[in-house]
C-alpha positions as a Markdown table, in Angstrom:
| # | Residue | x | y | z |
|---|---|---|---|---|
| 1 | Met | 1.3 | 35.1 | 154.7 |
| 2 | Glu | 1.3 | 38.0 | 157.0 |
| 3 | Cys | 1.2 | 37.2 | 160.7 |
| 4 | Pro | -2.1 | 38.1 | 162.3 |
| 5 | Phe | -0.3 | 39.7 | 165.2 |
| 6 | Leu | 2.1 | 41.9 | 163.1 |
| 7 | Lys | 0.3 | 45.2 | 163.6 |
| 8 | Thr | 0.0 | 44.8 | 167.3 |
| 9 | Cys | 3.1 | 42.9 | 168.1 |
| 10 | Ile | 4.6 | 44.4 | 171.3 |
| 11 | Phe | 8.1 | 43.3 | 170.2 |
| 12 | Phe | 8.1 | 45.5 | 167.2 |
| 13 | Gln | 6.2 | 48.3 | 168.9 |
| 14 | Asp | 8.6 | 48.6 | 171.8 |
| 15 | Arg | 11.8 | 46.6 | 171.5 |
| 16 | Met | 12.7 | 47.4 | 167.9 |
| 17 | Asn | 11.8 | 51.1 | 167.7 |
| 18 | Asn | 15.5 | 52.2 | 167.7 |
| 19 | Met | 16.6 | 49.6 | 165.1 |
| 20 | Pro | 14.3 | 49.9 | 162.0 |
| 21 | Ala | 16.7 | 48.1 | 159.7 |
| 22 | Thr | 17.0 | 45.1 | 161.9 |
| 23 | Ala | 13.3 | 45.1 | 162.6 |
| 24 | Asn | 12.6 | 45.1 | 158.8 |
| 25 | Val | 14.9 | 42.1 | 158.3 |
| 26 | Met | 13.1 | 40.2 | 161.1 |
| 27 | Lys | 9.7 | 41.2 | 159.9 |
| 28 | Lys | 10.5 | 39.8 | 156.4 |
| 29 | Arg | 11.7 | 36.5 | 157.9 |
| 30 | Tyr | 9.2 | 35.9 | 160.6 |
| 31 | Cys | 6.1 | 38.0 | 160.0 |
| 32 | Leu | 5.7 | 38.2 | 156.3 |
| 33 | Gly | 6.8 | 34.6 | 155.4 |
| 34 | Asp | 6.5 | 31.4 | 157.4 |
| 35 | Asn | 5.4 | 32.8 | 160.7 |
| 36 | Ser | 5.3 | 29.3 | 162.2 |
| 37 | Gln | 9.1 | 29.7 | 162.7 |
| 38 | Cys | 8.5 | 32.8 | 164.9 |
| 39 | Ala | 9.0 | 32.1 | 168.6 |
| 40 | Arg | 6.5 | 34.7 | 169.6 |
| 41 | Phe | 3.9 | 33.4 | 167.2 |
| 42 | Met | 4.5 | 29.9 | 168.4 |
| 43 | Val | 3.9 | 30.8 | 172.1 |
| 44 | Ala | 0.9 | 33.0 | 171.3 |
| 45 | Gln | -0.7 | 30.2 | 169.3 |
| 46 | Arg | -0.1 | 27.5 | 171.9 |
| 47 | Leu | -0.4 | 29.3 | 175.2 |
| 48 | Gly | -2.2 | 32.6 | 174.3 |
| 49 | Arg | -0.9 | 36.0 | 173.6 |
| 50 | Asp | -0.7 | 37.0 | 177.2 |
| 51 | Lys | 1.8 | 34.2 | 177.8 |
| 52 | Val | 4.4 | 35.6 | 175.4 |
| 53 | Pro | 7.4 | 36.9 | 177.3 |
| 54 | Thr | 8.1 | 40.5 | 176.5 |
| 55 | Asp | 11.8 | 39.7 | 176.0 |
| 56 | Leu | 11.2 | 36.8 | 173.6 |
| 57 | Phe | 12.8 | 37.5 | 170.3 |
| 58 | Pro | 11.3 | 36.0 | 167.1 |
| 59 | Asn | 14.4 | 34.0 | 166.4 |
| 60 | Gln | 14.4 | 32.3 | 169.9 |
| 61 | Tyr | 12.7 | 29.2 | 168.6 |
| 62 | Asp | 14.4 | 26.9 | 171.2 |
| 63 | Lys | 13.3 | 29.0 | 174.1 |
| 64 | Ala | 9.7 | 29.0 | 172.7 |
| 65 | Lys | 9.8 | 25.3 | 172.3 |
| 66 | Lys | 10.8 | 24.9 | 176.0 |
| 67 | Leu | 8.0 | 27.2 | 177.1 |
| 68 | Thr | 5.3 | 25.4 | 175.0 |
| 69 | Asp | 6.6 | 21.9 | 175.8 |
| 70 | Asn | 6.3 | 22.6 | 179.5 |
| 71 | Asn | 2.6 | 23.4 | 179.2 |
């Protein structure tokens, strides 16, 4: 299932512009499959989109867990 935030995800709009191959791999893994494993999606779902750190990578599940567990 496609992530509802994919088209407007700041991470892919800003951070991954210079690395399209890496961005595509990450999108396949976190945005087009099981997006519950995406750190950014996890924080957005639990705390709100405005609480997602701009430097949070989709694969930083442990960091997202700490952020969401503290709130």
